[in-house]
C-alpha positions in Angstrom: 0.0 0.0 0.2 1.2 3.5 -1.1 1.8 6.2 1.9 -1.7 8.2 2.0 -0.9 11.6 0.6 -1.3 14.3 3.0 -4.8 16.5 1.7 -4.3 19.8 4.0 -0.7 19.5 2.5 -1.9 19.7 -1.2 -4.8 21.9 -0.7 -2.2 24.5 1.1 0.2 24.3 -2.1 -2.9 24.4 -4.5 -3.9 28.1 -2.7 -7.2 26.8 -1.3 -9.2 27.6 1.8 -9.7 24.7 4.5 -12.6 25.4 7.1 -12.2 23.7 10.4 -13.3 23.0 13.8 -11.3 22.5 17.1 -12.3 19.5 19.2 -11.0 19.7 23.3 -13.9 17.0 24.6 -11.3 14.3 24.2 -13.7 11.9 23.1 -13.8 9.7 19.6 -17.7 9.8 19.6 -18.4 14.1 19.4 -15.2 13.5 17.0 -17.2 11.3 15.0 -19.9 13.6 14.9 -18.2 16.2 14.3 -16.4 14.5 11.4 -19.2 13.7 9.3 -20.4 17.6 9.8 -18.8 19.2 6.5 -15.4 20.5 7.3 -12.6 20.2 5.5 -10.4 19.4 9.0 -10.9 19.0 12.6 -8.3 19.4 15.3 -7.4 17.8 18.0 -6.0 19.6 21.2 -3.5 18.0 22.6 -2.3 21.2 24.6 -6.1 22.4 26.2 -7.9 19.7 26.9 -7.6 16.5 28.7 -6.1 13.9 25.7 -4.3 10.8 26.8 -2.8 8.7 23.8 -4.9 6.2 23.3 -8.0 8.9 23.1 -5.9 10.8 20.9 -5.5 7.3 18.6 -9.1 6.8 19.1 -10.2 10.3 17.7 -7.8 9.9 14.7 -9.5 6.9 14.2 -13.0 8.0 14.0 -11.8 10.7 11.8 -10.3 8.6 8.8 -13.8 6.7 8.2 -14.5 10.0 6.9 -12.2 10.8 3.9 -13.1 14.3 3.4 -12.3 15.4 6.8 -8.0 15.6 7.5 -7.2 15.2 11.5 -4.5 17.7 12.5 -3.2 17.2 16.5 -2.2 20.3 18.2 0.7 18.6 20.3 0.9 19.8 24.0 4.8 21.3 23.6 7.3 21.1 20.9 9.5 18.3 22.7 11.0 16.1 20.2 9.8 12.6 21.5 5.7 14.2 22.1 6.0 15.3 18.2 7.4 11.7 17.1 4.6 10.0 19.7 1.8 11.7 17.9 3.7 11.0 14.5 3.7 7.4 15.3 0.2 7.5 16.3 -0.7 8.2 12.8 -0.9 12.0 12.4 -0.4 13.4 9.5 -0.6 17.4 10.4 0.4 18.8 13.4 -0.2 22.0 14.8 2.7 23.3 17.6 1.8 25.8 20.2 4.2 29.0 21.1 6.8 29.1 18.3 8.5 32.1 18.6 11.9 32.1 16.8 13.1 30.6 13.5 15.4 28.4 15.7 12.8 26.5 17.5 10.7 26.2 14.0 14.1 24.3 12.5 13.9 22.1 15.6 10.5 21.5 15.0 11.1 20.0 11.4 14.0 18.3 12.7 12.0 16.1 15.1 9.1 15.8 12.4 11.0 14.4 9.5 13.2 11.4 9.4 17.2 10.8 8.1 18.9 12.8 6.1 16.6 15.7 6.6 16.0 15.4 10.5 16.1 13.0 13.6 13.2 11.5 13.8 13.3 8.1 15.2 12.3 5.0 13.5 9.6 2.9 14.2 7.1 0.3 12.9 3.7 2.3 14.3 0.1 3.2 13.7 1.6 5.6 10.9 3.3 3.2 8.7 0.5 0.7 9.5 2.7 -1.7 11.0 4.7 -2.3 7.8 1.5 -2.5 5.1 2.9 1.0 4.3 6.7 -0.2 2.7 7.6 2.7 2.3 6.3 5.1 4.5 10.0 5.7 6.4 11.0 6.6 2.7 7.9 9.1 1.7 6.5 10.2 5.2 9.0 13.1 5.6 6.6 14.4 1.7 3.4 14.3 3.5 4.1 15.9 7.0 2.3 19.1 7.3 3.8 21.3 10.2 1.9 24.5 11.5 3.6 26.5 13.9 1.5 28.8 16.1 2.3 32.6 16.6 1.1 33.6 20.2 3.3 36.7 21.1 5.0 39.4 20.2 8.1 37.6 19.8 7.0 35.7 16.8 5.4 38.9 15.7 9.0 40.1 15.5 10.0 36.7 13.9 7.4 36.1 11.8 10.0 36.5 8.3 12.3 34.1 9.9 9.9 31.6 10.7 8.6 31.4 7.6 11.7 31.3 6.3 12.4 27.6 7.4 12.0 24.9 5.6 9.7 22.5 6.3 7.2 24.8 7.9 3.5 24.7 5.8 2.1 27.3 7.7 1.7 30.1 10.4 -1.1 30.3 12.5 -1.8 32.9 14.9 -3.3 32.1 18.1 -5.3 35.4 19.3 -6.2 34.7 22.7 -2.4 34.3 23.4 -1.5 37.2 21.4 -3.9 39.3 22.8 -2.7 39.2 26.4 1.4 39.5 24.8 0.1 42.5 23.6 -1.8 43.6 26.8 -5.2 43.1 25.5 -5.7 39.8 28.0 -9.6 38.2 28.0 -9.8 40.7 24.4 -8.8 38.8 21.3 -11.2 40.2 19.0 -9.6 43.8 20.3 -9.1 46.1 17.3 -5.5 46.4 17.8 -5.0 42.5 17.9 -6.9 42.3 14.8 -5.3 44.7 12.9 -1.5 43.2 14.1 -3.1 39.4 12.8 -4.8 41.0 9.7 -1.1 42.3 9.0 0.9 38.9 10.1 -1.3 37.5 7.4 -0.1 39.8 4.6 3.4 39.3 6.1 3.4 35.4 6.1 1.5 35.3 2.5 4.7 37.6 1.5 6.7 34.8 2.8 5.3 32.2 0.8 3.7 30.4 3.7 0.3 29.4 4.4 -1.5 31.7 6.9 -4.0 30.6 9.6 -6.3 30.9 12.8 -9.4 30.3 15.1 -11.7 32.4 15.5 -15.6 31.9 16.8 -15.8 35.7 15.0 -18.1 34.6 12.2 -17.4 38.1 10.6 -13.8 37.5 11.1 -13.5 34.5 10.6 -14.6 35.8 6.9 -12.1 38.7 6.5 -9.6 36.2 7.7 -10.2 34.3 4.3 -10.5 37.8 2.4 -7.4 38.7 3.6 -5.8 35.2 2.3 -5.7 32.9 5.0 -5.8 29.4 4.1 -6.5 27.5 7.6 -9.6 28.6 9.2 -11.0 27.3 12.7 -14.7 28.1 13.1 -15.3 27.0 16.5 -15.0 24.6 19.4 -16.8 21.6 20.6 -16.8 21.9 24.6 -17.9 25.8 23.4 -20.7 25.7 20.7 -21.7 22.3 23.4 -22.1 25.4 26.1 -23.7 27.6 24.2 -26.4 25.2 22.5 -27.2 23.7 26.1 -27.5 26.9 27.7 -29.8 28.7 25.3 -32.0 25.6 25.2 -32.3 26.0 29.2 -33.0 29.3 28.6 -35.7 29.3 26.2 -37.7 26.4 28.9 -36.7 28.4 31.9 -39.3 28.8 34.3 -37.8 31.2 36.8 -38.1 28.7 39.8 
């Protein structure tokens, strides 16, 4: 069997916007429900949710049943062992948080690629379907999608240098942490944050990389696409569930 092509990486190379949804519930049933919704991608959040490796694997398996939906996994850190482990689970695309410098980005590329391009350890794990993708170790490097998160003022200052690192496919703005770094804690929609984000999209595109963002503001999501963002997350499972259940309960509130 041939090593599967990474559809997200392919779409970005072709300049096609990819709309997705964030998953923090750490549950394969909710992952399966979301996978059938029609999004281009789902992100399994390993940084800010109670994930375990078996749960991540179960969600990857659930999403894989829906060929039109690609799984991205956000690793909890840029630790090389963590990156190797998540790739061995079968994740083709990784989102790595809190990348501030080109040196950090280069280390991530090294950890995610087999020699001679990198130093990823070789093992017959699920990614190679336990040897059933016989050329996996020769072909995987071309199919790994690496997205780094730009979440601080320092990272904004270093966008061009980070984007210049070969092997990085996209730079993804994190509005929540960026707003805190800019002195607007809890205000990701602050005009200064939004303006810095749109300017970052311009710089990322000029550097020849894809830009991305997660925002629950539908108007700003559309502005992001208009400004060239190609990876756009438009919702979070936990927040959608919280909002919808609260709204439903409120419509039936008795006042007692």
